[in-house]
N, C-alpha and C positions, 0 to 999 in steps of 0.2 A: 079744579085747582085756583087757589084763593090768589086773586090780583094783588101785588105788593107795589105800594107807592111811596117814591122818594122826592125830597125836594129837588130842586135842580139847583146846584148851588151858587151859579152865578144869576139866577132868576128865582128869587125866594117867594116870587107871588105864583109858581108854578109847580107841579109834581108830575113825576113822569112815573109811567108802570112797568113792570117788568112784562107787561103785553105789550107794549108798545102805544101805549095812549098817553095824551096830554092833559092835565088837568089847570085850570086856569082860576085862582083866586081872583085876578085879574079882570078877568071879564065876567064879572059877577058868578061865580062858582057853575063852571060850566065846562064839559069835555072838549078841548080845540080841535076843530076840523083840517085834519093834515091835505095838502098840498101835494100834488107830486110836480115835480120838476122835470125839465125837456130830457133827463137820463133817466127817469123813473123811480127816484127816490122821494120818500114823502119828506114833507118839510112844514114844520110851523112857525111863523113869527112871532117871538117873544120880547116884552117890554121890562126895562129896567130903569135906574137913574141914568144910566147913558143912552137912553134911547130905546130902538128898536133892534132886533136882529133875526134874519133868516136863520134856524137850524135844523140839520137834518135828524128826524127821531130816533134813527139810529145811533149817532152819536151821543145825543141824548141818554139812552135806553144803555150805550154802552158805558159811560160815564158814572150814571149814577150807581149801576150796579156791578162794574168790572174795575173801576178805576178811571183817572182821568191817561188820554192818551198818551204813551212813552215815546220821546223821539217821534221818528217819523211811519209810525204804525199806521194801518189805517182801518178800515171796518168792512170784515168780510161777512155776507148772508150764507150760511152754510149750504142752504138750499138753492140757491141763485137767484130767489123771490124778493128782489127789492123792496116790497110793501108789506113783508113777512117781518117785523120789528120786534119780534118775541125774544128776549134775553137768551134763550135756549138756541137761537139760529143765529147767535150774533159772536162775533171774536176778533181782536185786534191781532193782525198780521201783518207782515211787511207787504209792502207793492205787488213785490215780483211774486211773491207767495199768492196773493189777492189773483195776481194777473193769471198766473199760472193752473190756480183752482178752476176759474173760467173756460180754461181752455178742459181741464179734466173732465166737468160736470155739462160738458157741451154749450156752454153761453155764448162761448167763440170759437169760431173756426181758422185755423191759420191759412193762410193763403199758399196753395200748393202749386208747383209745376209753373205752368204756363199764364196761370193766373196771377203769382207773383210779379209786383214790379220792376223786380230787378232781373227777370228771368230772360237768359241769353238763348237758351235751348227751348226746343219743343219737344213734347212726348214723343213724336216721330224720330227725333234725334236720339233721344236718349235708347229708345229701341235700337236704334242700329248703331250705337256707342257699344250696348250690351252685347250685340252680335259678334264681335269682333273687329280685330285690327291694332295696329301698331299704336299706343298711345301718343307717342311722339306725332304721328300725322294726323290722328282724332284730334287732338288738342288745335293743331295747325289749322284745319279745316275748320273746325267749329269754333274758334278763337277763344278757348278756354286754357287753365293750365293741366299740365300731366295730373299733377294731384287729383284735379276735379273728375278727370277721364276716370282714375283709380277710385274715386269716393262713388262715383255713380255705377261702376261696376261691381263694386261692393256692397251695393245698397246701403250706404250712408247717405247720402241723399237721393233725393226722389225715389223716397221709399214705395209710393203709392202706385209706382208704376212696374 
């Protein structure tokens, strides 16, 4: 598949390809080496009349091939690989959809049960609550609402137990 190049709008001395590579006329005509930041995204530093600016390669590719970011959209790497900046792997989506996508493909795991920082109950408590008894008495015993007791019994929360 042939690589397509486009001039970077705010940095006319550079081009970005649909494969996620950045070419510099400014640096004697060469492909720039992208560096990863602490979060694993690849960045390059570009220069223009206003100075220099580090920019994510994924953002450069999306803006060149899909258009400028609208509103508060964020870049999503469809395969979860932050270093795969091919245009086919990138899309603009909302922050919440991007966050959900990370959970859906297994990049993030939600904190469940006792591992959750706000957990009041233990797994042992959940088993005991599900074994029966008055919701009113159990809520007083464990210091949670009756609605929470019902949610536990109906597997609306603590589903993993």
